[in-house]
VEXKE-12665 format. One line per field, with one value per residue (C-alpha): residue number from 0; residue in three letters; x, y, z. Coordinates in Angstrom, 1 decimal. Example, Ala and Ser with C-alpha at 12.3 -4.5 7.8 and 13.67 -1.06 7.14 Angstrom:
2
num = 0,1
residu = ALA,SER
c1 = 12.3,13.7
c2 = -4.5,-1.1
c3 = 7.8,7.1
end
This chain:
137
num = 0,1,2,3,4,5,6,7,8,9,10,11,12,13,14,15,16,17,18,19,20,21,22,23,24,25,26,27,28,29,30,31,32,33,34,35,36,37,38,39,40,41,42,43,44,45,46,47,48,49,50,51,52,53,54,55,56,57,58,59,60,61,62,63,64,65,66,67,68,69,70,71,72,73,74,75,76,77,78,79,80,81,82,83,84,85,86,87,88,89,90,91,92,93,94,95,96,97,98,99,100,101,102,103,104,105,106,107,108,109,110,111,112,113,114,115,116,117,118,119,120,121,122,123,124,125,126,127,128,129,130,131,132,133,134,135,136
residu = MET,PRO,HIS,ASP,LEU,VAL,ARG,ILE,GLU,GLU,THR,LYS,SER,TRP,PHE,LYS,LYS,ALA,LEU,GLU,ASP,LEU,ARG,THR,ALA,GLU,GLN,CYS,LEU,LYS,ALA,ASN,PRO,SER,LEU,ASN,PRO,SER,VAL,VAL,PHE,HIS,CYS,GLN,GLN,SER,ALA,GLU,LYS,MET,PHE,LYS,GLY,PHE,LEU,CYS,TRP,HIS,ASP,GLN,ARG,PHE,ARG,LYS,THR,HIS,SER,ILE,GLU,GLU,ILE,GLY,GLU,LEU,CYS,LEU,LYS,ILE,ASP,LYS,THR,LEU,LYS,LEU,LEU,ILE,ASP,GLU,ALA,VAL,VAL,LEU,THR,PRO,TYR,ALA,TRP,SER,PHE,ARG,TYR,PRO,GLY,GLY,ILE,ASP,GLU,PRO,THR,ASP,GLU,GLU,THR,GLN,MET,ALA,LEU,THR,ILE,THR,LYS,LYS,VAL,PHE,LYS,GLU,ILE,LEU,SER,ARG,ALA,PRO,GLN,GLU,THR,HIS,PRO
c1 = 71.2,71.7,74.9,76.3,75.8,77.5,80.4,80.8,80.8,83.3,85.6,85.5,86.2,89.4,90.5,89.7,91.9,94.6,94.4,94.7,97.9,99.3,98.7,100.1,103.3,103.6,103.0,105.5,108.1,107.5,107.5,110.8,113.1,113.9,110.4,111.4,110.3,106.8,106.8,107.6,105.2,102.3,103.4,103.1,99.8,98.4,99.5,98.2,94.8,94.6,95.1,92.6,90.1,90.6,89.9,86.9,85.4,85.8,84.2,87.5,88.0,91.4,92.8,94.3,97.9,100.4,102.0,101.6,102.9,100.0,97.4,98.9,98.6,94.8,94.8,96.5,93.8,91.5,93.8,97.1,98.1,98.9,101.9,104.6,103.0,102.7,106.2,107.4,105.2,106.3,109.4,107.0,105.9,108.6,107.9,104.7,106.8,110.5,110.8,107.8,109.9,113.3,116.0,119.0,117.5,118.9,116.3,115.3,117.5,116.1,116.4,114.4,111.8,111.4,111.2,108.5,106.5,106.8,105.7,102.8,101.6,101.8,99.8,97.2,96.8,96.8,94.3,91.9,92.1,90.7,87.8,84.6,84.4,81.8,84.4,87.0,87.6
c2 = -25.0,-23.3,-21.4,-23.7,-26.8,-25.0,-24.0,-27.6,-29.0,-26.4,-26.9,-30.6,-30.3,-28.4,-30.9,-33.8,-32.3,-31.7,-35.3,-36.4,-34.4,-35.7,-39.3,-38.6,-37.3,-40.4,-42.7,-40.9,-41.2,-44.9,-45.5,-43.9,-41.5,-39.8,-38.3,-35.9,-32.9,-34.4,-35.2,-31.6,-30.2,-32.2,-31.4,-27.7,-28.2,-30.2,-27.6,-24.7,-26.4,-27.2,-23.5,-22.5,-25.0,-23.4,-20.0,-21.3,-22.7,-19.3,-17.5,-15.7,-14.8,-15.2,-14.6,-17.2,-17.6,-20.3,-18.2,-20.0,-16.8,-14.7,-17.4,-17.9,-14.2,-14.5,-17.7,-15.8,-13.2,-16.1,-18.2,-16.7,-20.1,-21.2,-18.8,-21.5,-23.9,-21.3,-20.1,-23.7,-24.3,-21.1,-23.0,-25.1,-22.1,-22.3,-26.0,-24.9,-23.9,-24.4,-27.9,-27.9,-26.7,-27.5,-25.1,-24.5,-25.4,-28.4,-31.0,-31.3,-33.5,-36.6,-34.6,-31.6,-34.0,-35.7,-32.4,-31.2,-34.4,-34.0,-30.4,-31.2,-34.0,-31.6,-29.0,-31.6,-32.8,-29.3,-27.8,-30.8,-30.5,-27.0,-27.9,-29.7,-33.4,-33.0,-31.2,-33.9,-36.0
c3 = -60.5,-57.2,-56.8,-54.1,-56.3,-59.2,-57.0,-55.6,-59.2,-60.5,-57.6,-57.9,-61.6,-60.8,-58.2,-60.5,-63.3,-60.7,-59.6,-63.3,-63.6,-60.4,-61.5,-64.9,-63.3,-61.1,-64.0,-66.2,-63.5,-63.1,-66.8,-67.7,-65.8,-69.1,-68.9,-66.1,-68.2,-68.5,-64.8,-63.7,-66.2,-64.8,-61.3,-62.0,-63.7,-60.7,-58.2,-60.3,-60.6,-56.9,-56.1,-58.8,-57.3,-53.9,-55.4,-57.2,-53.9,-52.3,-55.3,-56.0,-59.6,-61.2,-64.7,-66.9,-65.8,-64.9,-62.2,-58.9,-57.2,-58.7,-57.9,-54.5,-53.6,-54.2,-52.1,-49.3,-49.1,-48.2,-46.0,-44.7,-43.3,-46.9,-47.1,-46.5,-49.0,-51.6,-51.1,-51.5,-54.6,-56.5,-57.7,-59.9,-62.0,-64.7,-65.3,-67.1,-70.1,-69.5,-70.9,-73.3,-76.3,-77.7,-76.6,-74.5,-71.1,-69.3,-68.4,-64.8,-62.6,-60.8,-57.6,-59.1,-60.4,-57.0,-55.3,-57.7,-57.1,-53.3,-53.3,-55.6,-53.3,-50.4,-52.3,-53.2,-49.6,-48.0,-50.4,-50.1,-46.3,-46.6,-48.9,-48.1,-48.8,-51.5,-53.6,-53.5,-56.6
end
């Protein structure tokens, strides 16, 4: 398969998984507000996958990490106009692990949860706007 077709399919796969996480977050929020930890987890996952899809489209390698800051730094080398979006999305990083295990961390508030969803939707929209239509889920 030619490189461009592989790149389109890989990018589209990242974006599709990001959309699944975004939809899961929205459904959890609708189903039960006590699912806030799951909502913010899926928000983080969606944003992370969108940035990784962006990197994939631009043939930029990245290591396995949940750090939106680290992934975002790589994105900024490609598109400096993403700075404000990445700065905003960095707050999502701890949601990849903070509420996944029992322990002394308070669960996210309704306000935090809504903020995470708002940021994630913005990331989804902004990254898709920078990728060709054929990569969209």
